C-alpha positions in Angstrom: 22.8 28.0 61.1 26.2 27.4 62.8 24.9 24.4 64.6 23.7 22.8 61.4 26.8 23.5 59.3 29.5 20.8 59.3 32.8 21.8 60.8 35.8 21.3 58.6 38.9 19.7 60.1 41.8 19.5 57.6 45.2 20.9 56.8 43.7 22.0 53.5 40.8 24.0 54.9 40.2 26.2 51.9 40.0 23.2 49.5 37.6 21.5 51.9 35.4 24.6 52.2 35.4 25.1 48.4 34.2 21.5 48.0 31.4 22.0 50.6 30.3 25.3 49.0 30.4 23.8 45.5 28.1 20.9 46.7 25.6 23.5 48.1 25.6 25.2 44.8 25.0 22.0 42.9 22.2 21.0 45.3 20.5 24.4 44.7 20.9 25.5 48.3 22.6 28.6 46.8 20.7 29.3 43.6 22.0 31.0 40.5 22.3 34.8 41.2 22.0 34.3 45.0 24.4 36.1 47.3 26.5 33.8 49.5 26.9 34.5 53.2 29.5 37.0 54.2 33.1 35.9 54.7 32.7 36.5 58.4 29.5 34.5 58.6 31.1 31.6 56.7 34.2 31.6 58.9 31.9 31.4 62.0 29.6 28.7 60.5 32.5 26.4 59.4 34.9 27.2 62.2 37.7 28.3 59.9 39.7 31.5 59.5 38.7 34.2 57.1 41.9 33.6 54.9 40.6 30.0 54.5 37.2 31.4 53.4 38.9 33.8 50.9 40.9 30.9 49.5 37.8 28.8 49.0 36.0 31.7 47.3 39.0 32.3 45.0 38.9 28.6 44.0 35.1 28.8 43.2 35.7 32.0 41.2 38.4 30.3 39.2 35.9 27.5 38.4 33.4 30.2 37.2 30.9 29.1 40.0 30.8 32.5 41.8 31.5 36.1 40.9 32.0 39.3 42.9 29.7 42.1 42.1 30.1 45.8 42.3 29.3 46.9 45.8 30.7 43.8 47.4 29.5 40.3 48.0 29.9 37.0 46.3 27.1 35.5 44.1 26.5 32.2 42.4 27.5 32.9 38.8 24.9 33.5 36.2 27.1 31.6 33.8 25.7 28.3 35.1 22.6 29.1 33.1 23.4 32.0 30.9 24.9 30.2 27.9 21.9 27.8 27.7 19.4 30.7 28.2 20.8 33.2 25.8 20.9 30.8 22.9 17.6 29.0 23.3 15.5 32.0 24.5 16.6 33.9 21.4 15.7 31.0 19.1 12.3 30.4 20.8 11.4 34.1 20.3 12.1 33.9 16.6 10.7 30.5 15.7 7.2 29.8 16.9 7.2 26.2 15.7 9.9 25.4 18.4 7.1 25.9 21.0 6.0 22.4 20.2 9.5 21.0 20.1 9.9 22.4 23.6 6.7 20.8 24.8 7.7 17.4 23.3 10.9 17.6 25.2 9.1 18.7 28.3 6.7 15.8 28.1 9.5 13.2 28.3 11.5 15.3 30.7 8.7 16.0 33.2 7.7 12.4 33.1 11.1 11.2 34.1 11.5 13.7 36.9 8.0 13.0 38.3 8.8 9.3 38.3 12.0 9.8 40.2 10.3 12.2 42.6 7.7 9.5 43.4 10.6 7.2 44.3 12.8 9.7 46.2 10.8 12.7 47.5 11.1 13.4 51.2 8.3 14.9 53.3 9.9 18.3 53.0 9.9 17.9 49.2 6.2 17.0 49.3 5.4 20.1 51.4 7.2 22.3 48.9 5.1 20.9 46.1 1.9 21.3 48.1 2.8 24.9 48.8 3.1 25.6 45.0 -0.4 24.1 44.5 -1.8 26.4 47.2 -0.1 29.4 45.5 -1.7 28.4 42.2 -5.1 28.4 43.9 -4.6 31.9 45.3 -3.4 33.2 41.9 -6.3 31.6 40.1 -8.8 33.3 42.5 -7.3 36.7 41.8 -6.9 35.9 38.0 -3.3 37.0 38.2 -1.5 35.4 35.3 2.0 36.5 36.5 1.5 34.8 39.8 -0.1 31.7 38.2 3.0 31.5 35.9 5.4 31.8 38.8 3.5 29.2 40.8 3.4 26.8 37.8 7.1 27.2 37.3 7.7 26.7 41.1 5.6 23.5 41.1 7.5 21.9 38.3 10.9 23.0 39.7 10.0 21.6 43.1 9.3 18.3 41.4 12.7 18.5 39.6 14.4 19.1 43.0 12.4 16.2 44.5 14.0 13.9 41.9 17.3 14.4 43.8 19.2 14.4 40.6 21.5 17.4 40.2 21.5 17.4 36.4 17.7 17.3 36.3 17.4 20.0 38.8 19.7 22.4 37.1 18.5 21.7 33.6 14.9 22.1 34.7 15.8 25.4 36.4 17.4 26.7 33.1 14.5 25.4 31.0 11.8 26.9 33.2 13.6 30.2 33.5 13.8 30.4 29.8 10.1 29.5 29.5 8.8 31.8 32.3 7.4 34.5 30.0 6.5 31.8 27.5 4.5 30.1 30.3 2.5 33.3 30.9 1.6 33.4 27.2 0.7 29.7 27.4 -1.7 30.2 30.3 -3.4 33.2 28.5 -3.7 31.3 25.3 -5.1 28.2 27.0 -7.8 30.3 28.8 -8.6 32.3 25.7 -9.0 29.0 23.8 -11.4 27.7 26.4 -8.9 25.8 28.4 -10.5 24.5 31.6 -8.8 26.1 34.6 -10.3 23.4 36.8 -8.9 20.7 34.5 -5.4 22.2 34.7 -5.7 22.4 38.5 -6.8 18.7 38.6 -3.9 17.7 36.5 -1.4 19.3 38.8 -3.1 17.7 41.8 -3.0 14.3 40.1 0.7 14.6 39.6 1.2 15.5 43.2 -1.1 12.7 44.4 0.9 10.1 42.4 4.2 11.4 43.8 2.9 11.4 47.3 1.6 7.8 46.8 5.1 6.7 45.7 3.6 5.5 42.4 6.4 6.3 39.9 4.5 4.8 36.9 1.4 6.8 37.6 3.4 10.0 38.3 5.2 9.7 35.0 1.9 9.1 33.1 0.1 12.0 34.9 3.0 14.4 34.1 3.1 13.4 30.5 -0.7 13.7 30.2 -0.6 17.2 31.6 2.0 18.4 29.0 0.0 16.6 26.2 -3.1 18.6 27.3 -1.1 21.8 27.2 0.2 21.0 23.8 -3.3 20.0 22.4 -4.8 23.2 23.8 -2.1 25.4 22.4 -2.4 23.8 19.0 -6.1 24.6 19.0 -5.3 28.2 20.0 -2.7 28.5 17.3 -5.1 27.2 14.7 -7.9 29.5 15.9 -5.5 32.5 15.7 -4.5 31.6 12.1 -8.1 31.3 11.0 -8.9 34.6 12.6 -6.0 36.3 10.9 -7.1 35.0 7.5 -10.7 36.1 8.2 -9.6 39.6 9.1 -7.4 39.8 6.0 -10.3 38.8 3.8 -12.6 41.3 5.6 -10.0 44.1 5.0 -9.8 43.1 1.3 -13.6 43.4 1.0 -13.7 46.8 2.6 -10.9 48.1 0.3 -12.8 46.6 -2.7 -16.0 48.4 -1.7 -14.2 51.7 -1.2 -12.7 51.5 -4.7 -16.0 50.7 -6.3 -17.7 53.6 -4.5 -20.3 51.3 -2.9 
């Protein structure tokens, strides 16, 4: 790692180091909740003194970008996402209709990110997206919804990061984290409503193929079509659930009526 880390040469070493670490956090190299290297390791990697490292860490802490946890160690602050997550996750859990507001937002958002990814993705980005597709296949074979959900989230986040837009990347991370459990429910609902697993897999593949082909227009369209399919399938599942609830209520009423009449 030391050979790959840029050396800092300045009279204001701690400020320079703080700026470098801040950029790594923005780029997602150090993710929210992730532990930073030790002070000793950073001093060696950047070729600075440990007091300079401590000064940089103090600067980042003052900016609410990192926090020190019990037991030692410096971590990327959860506050980067927590305010967004705590509010919207709570709202989503209480208001089912917001599920479709979220999907409408995701349709536009995923389309923009996929289009940018088609224009900007590196070979490393493409490999990361392919890896998520492979993880989806493994999870589908074992019918593990938890792993399918994680792979699905990873696929869309890898595309966000391949857009090489810091705001898209961080907003996507917050949004997908908020929707992680919701995504599991979505997958179960889609399959229960007859959602075609092969069609979902083909949609993800089509998004990847368009990005790999550097076709931004097609990547945008494929991403939006995928979210539209998810929305349509979930609406069908919601309607079926409502009809079943009404049918069960009527059946219960009939049973009570029969008991009261003695028949």
